[in-house]
One Martini backbone bead per residue (centre of mass of N, CA, C, O) as a GRO file, in nm:
protein
  199
    1MET     BB    1  16.002  14.289  15.773
    2ASN     BB    2  15.999  14.033  15.962
    3LEU     BB    3  16.292  13.956  15.912
    4LEU     BB    4  16.417  14.220  16.008
    5ARG     BB    5  16.300  14.210  16.294
    6ARG     BB    6  16.432  13.946  16.380
    7TRP     BB    7  16.721  14.031  16.333
    8ILE     BB    8  16.720  14.274  16.529
    9ARG     BB    9  16.626  14.109  16.778
   10ALA     BB   10  16.876  13.919  16.782
   11LEU     BB   11  17.085  14.143  16.816
   12TYR     BB   12  16.963  14.274  17.061
   13ASP     BB   13  16.974  14.021  17.258
   14TRP     BB   14  17.283  13.985  17.228
   15THR     BB   15  17.360  14.259  17.331
   16LEU     BB   16  17.192  14.258  17.609
   17HIS     BB   17  17.315  13.998  17.755
   18TRP     BB   18  17.577  14.152  17.860
   19GLY     BB   19  17.444  14.311  18.101
   20GLU     BB   20  17.443  14.024  18.287
   21THR     BB   21  17.753  14.037  18.294
   22PRO     BB   22  18.093  14.081  18.392
   23GLN     BB   23  18.151  14.185  18.074
   24ALA     BB   24  17.992  14.444  18.010
   25LEU     BB   25  18.209  14.669  17.959
   26ALA     BB   26  18.368  14.522  17.747
   27ALA     BB   27  18.130  14.481  17.549
   28LEU     BB   28  18.073  14.778  17.516
   29PHE     BB   29  18.339  14.857  17.385
   30PHE     BB   30  18.327  14.655  17.137
   31ILE     BB   31  18.048  14.747  17.025
   32ALA     BB   32  18.126  15.042  16.984
   33LEU     BB   33  18.355  14.986  16.796
   34ALA     BB   34  18.190  14.825  16.578
   35GLU     BB   35  17.968  15.054  16.511
   36SER     BB   36  18.188  15.258  16.380
   37SER     BB   37  18.221  15.030  16.114
   38VAL     BB   38  17.987  14.764  16.110
   39PHE     BB   39  17.771  14.759  16.332
   40PRO     BB   40  17.412  14.808  16.361
   41ILE     BB   41  17.404  14.823  16.669
   42PRO     BB   42  17.376  15.029  16.910
   43PRO     BB   43  17.528  15.085  17.226
   44ASP     BB   44  17.286  15.195  17.384
   45VAL     BB   45  17.147  14.930  17.456
   46LEU     BB   46  17.376  14.845  17.666
   47LEU     BB   47  17.381  15.099  17.822
   48ILE     BB   48  17.103  15.080  17.934
   49ALA     BB   49  17.140  14.804  18.084
   50ILE     BB   50  17.372  14.894  18.272
   51VAL     BB   51  17.237  15.155  18.405
   52THR     BB   52  16.993  15.006  18.516
   53ALA     BB   53  17.156  14.794  18.697
   54ARG     BB   54  17.396  15.044  18.742
   55PRO     BB   55  17.354  15.366  18.815
   56SER     BB   56  17.644  15.442  18.942
   57ALA     BB   57  17.783  15.366  18.641
   58TRP     BB   58  17.711  15.577  18.424
   59LEU     BB   59  17.989  15.730  18.360
   60ARG     BB   60  18.158  15.487  18.307
   61ALA     BB   61  17.993  15.375  18.074
   62ALA     BB   62  18.010  15.628  17.896
   63GLY     BB   63  18.315  15.617  17.869
   64VAL     BB   64  18.350  15.339  17.744
   65CYS     BB   65  18.179  15.396  17.498
   66THR     BB   66  18.335  15.627  17.387
   67LEU     BB   67  18.611  15.486  17.359
   68GLY     BB   68  18.512  15.260  17.165
   69SER     BB   69  18.414  15.459  16.944
   70ILE     BB   70  18.680  15.596  16.884
   71VAL     BB   71  18.838  15.350  16.806
   72GLY     BB   72  18.636  15.273  16.578
   73ALA     BB   73  18.681  15.533  16.417
   74MET     BB   74  18.977  15.461  16.353
   75VAL     BB   75  18.913  15.212  16.203
   76GLY     BB   76  18.739  15.341  15.990
   77TYR     BB   77  18.963  15.526  15.884
   78ALA     BB   78  19.160  15.303  15.800
   79ILE     BB   79  18.974  15.167  15.600
   80GLY     BB   80  18.953  15.422  15.414
   81ALA     BB   81  19.265  15.469  15.371
   82GLY     BB   82  19.368  15.140  15.313
   83PHE     BB   83  19.056  14.966  15.237
   84MET     BB   84  18.836  15.068  15.029
   85ALA     BB   85  18.841  14.851  14.787
   86THR     BB   86  18.746  14.636  15.001
   87ALA     BB   87  18.623  14.668  15.289
   88GLY     BB   88  18.471  14.942  15.249
   89GLN     BB   89  18.288  14.856  15.007
   90ALA     BB   90  18.156  14.616  15.150
   91ILE     BB   91  18.004  14.787  15.358
   92VAL     BB   92  17.851  14.971  15.172
   93ASP     BB   93  17.705  14.735  15.022
   94PHE     BB   94  17.563  14.604  15.260
   95TYR     BB   95  17.397  14.899  15.313
   96SER     BB   96  17.318  15.035  15.056
   97ALA     BB   97  17.534  15.319  15.053
   98GLN     BB   98  17.630  15.469  14.787
   99ALA     BB   99  17.483  15.736  14.783
  100ALA     BB  100  17.570  15.824  15.061
  101TRP     BB  101  17.870  15.813  15.012
  102ASP     BB  102  17.895  16.013  14.793
  103ARG     BB  103  17.787  16.253  14.972
  104VAL     BB  104  17.999  16.245  15.187
  105VAL     BB  105  18.241  16.299  15.012
  106GLU     BB  106  18.140  16.567  14.911
  107LEU     BB  107  18.135  16.698  15.194
  108TYR     BB  108  18.443  16.642  15.274
  109THR     BB  109  18.537  16.830  15.016
  110GLY     BB  110  18.406  17.048  15.173
  111ARG     BB  111  18.302  17.288  15.425
  112TRP     BB  112  18.107  17.059  15.593
  113GLY     BB  113  18.249  16.811  15.700
  114ILE     BB  114  18.298  16.858  16.019
  115TRP     BB  115  17.992  16.899  16.071
  116PHE     BB  116  17.892  16.626  15.976
  117LEU     BB  117  18.056  16.463  16.179
  118ALA     BB  118  17.922  16.581  16.432
  119ALA     BB  119  17.635  16.478  16.359
  120ALA     BB  120  17.702  16.173  16.328
  121ALA     BB  121  17.812  16.142  16.630
  122PHE     BB  122  17.501  16.221  16.761
  123THR     BB  123  17.326  16.080  16.554
  124PRO     BB  124  17.154  15.851  16.330
  125ILE     BB  125  17.366  15.888  16.153
  126PRO     BB  126  17.585  15.684  15.995
  127TYR     BB  127  17.893  15.654  16.133
  128LYS     BB  128  18.050  15.458  15.950
  129VAL     BB  129  18.037  15.631  15.696
  130ALA     BB  130  18.196  15.871  15.824
  131THR     BB  131  18.469  15.720  15.901
  132ILE     BB  132  18.543  15.605  15.623
  133ALA     BB  133  18.526  15.871  15.460
  134ALA     BB  134  18.748  16.018  15.619
  135GLY     BB  135  18.977  15.839  15.518
  136ALA     BB  136  18.931  15.847  15.208
  137THR     BB  137  18.962  16.185  15.216
  138GLN     BB  138  19.182  16.268  15.430
  139MET     BB  139  19.116  16.368  15.688
  140ALA     BB  140  19.214  16.527  15.955
  141PHE     BB  141  19.285  16.336  16.226
  142VAL     BB  142  19.267  16.515  16.477
  143PRO     BB  143  18.979  16.651  16.418
  144PHE     BB  144  18.841  16.380  16.398
  145VAL     BB  145  18.882  16.286  16.689
  146LEU     BB  146  18.772  16.536  16.846
  147VAL     BB  147  18.482  16.536  16.720
  148SER     BB  148  18.415  16.247  16.791
  149ALA     BB  149  18.441  16.278  17.101
  150VAL     BB  150  18.230  16.496  17.143
  151GLY     BB  151  17.980  16.358  17.007
  152ARG     BB  152  17.989  16.087  17.160
  153ALA     BB  153  17.988  16.187  17.447
  154GLY     BB  154  17.731  16.351  17.434
  155ARG     BB  155  17.547  16.109  17.371
  156PHE     BB  156  17.618  15.905  17.608
  157VAL     BB  157  17.583  16.091  17.849
  158LEU     BB  158  17.288  16.150  17.795
  159VAL     BB  159  17.178  15.864  17.806
  160ALA     BB  160  17.291  15.794  18.092
  161ALA     BB  161  17.148  16.021  18.245
  162ILE     BB  162  16.865  15.937  18.182
  163LEU     BB  163  16.896  15.649  18.301
  164ARG     BB  164  16.966  15.742  18.589
  165VAL     BB  165  16.671  15.859  18.628
  166PHE     BB  166  16.475  15.654  18.415
  167GLY     BB  167  16.563  15.352  18.364
  168PRO     BB  168  16.326  15.140  18.416
  169LYS     BB  169  16.120  15.276  18.228
  170VAL     BB  170  16.279  15.270  17.970
  171ARG     BB  171  16.312  14.957  17.961
  172GLN     BB  172  16.019  14.871  17.976
  173GLN     BB  173  15.934  15.009  17.715
  174LEU     BB  174  16.121  14.857  17.528
  175GLU     BB  175  16.014  14.566  17.594
  176ALA     BB  176  15.702  14.622  17.545
  177HIS     BB  177  15.782  14.787  17.248
  178PHE     BB  178  15.983  14.653  17.040
  179ASP     BB  179  15.853  14.669  16.755
  180LEU     BB  180  15.837  14.971  16.748
  181TYR     BB  181  16.147  15.022  16.791
  182ALA     BB  182  16.239  14.861  16.549
  183LEU     BB  183  16.102  15.042  16.348
  184LEU     BB  184  16.236  15.305  16.443
  185PHE     BB  185  16.522  15.216  16.385
  186PHE     BB  186  16.476  15.180  16.077
  187VAL     BB  187  16.385  15.466  16.020
  188LEU     BB  188  16.647  15.604  16.124
  189LEU     BB  189  16.838  15.462  15.932
  190VAL     BB  190  16.707  15.553  15.672
  191GLY     BB  191  16.695  15.856  15.747
  192GLY     BB  192  17.003  15.886  15.761
  193PHE     BB  193  17.048  15.831  15.458
  194LEU     BB  194  16.859  16.055  15.356
  195VAL     BB  195  17.017  16.287  15.474
  196LEU     BB  196  17.266  16.246  15.305
  197ARG     BB  197  17.112  16.300  15.027
  198ALA     BB  198  17.015  16.601  15.108
  199PHE     BB  199  17.303  16.755  15.120
   0.00000   0.00000   0.00000
């Protein structure tokens, strides 16, 4: 657990440091893109830092984050559609998510697929599993993009709006109690995979 916490902390610090640079919004775009297919740290971390530092940019930051995440979702879809046997399976194996993967594939081939995608786009359910599985099961691309856009925009605009109002307090709490939040992040990540298995 200590090793995991140090690893999460290192990734968190690396992600957060971009908020203090002129490239903050560009970094937010690419981290949001990567999180939708491979990267474990949610872009919300950097979104929090940016909006806390520049409250007036909250809507722009949420828009950049949403756009990056949607592009990343398309990348995840492409991995699933064209490279599942190689890159896609490697990502699933890296996260030890085979059972979750099997359940998502089952959901996507049933009537709840599009609703599950909407839930994954908005909640801690691992979105990368959802995007890659959508490509692997050949979910219709336009509905995939539209549902992803609505879910991701809803999530990031909500986070940015909360930060616009309560920014400094939220960031202070995160920094002061990082170990607790790191543990919570891990619980949410594991919980997301357990939710997949429960469907």
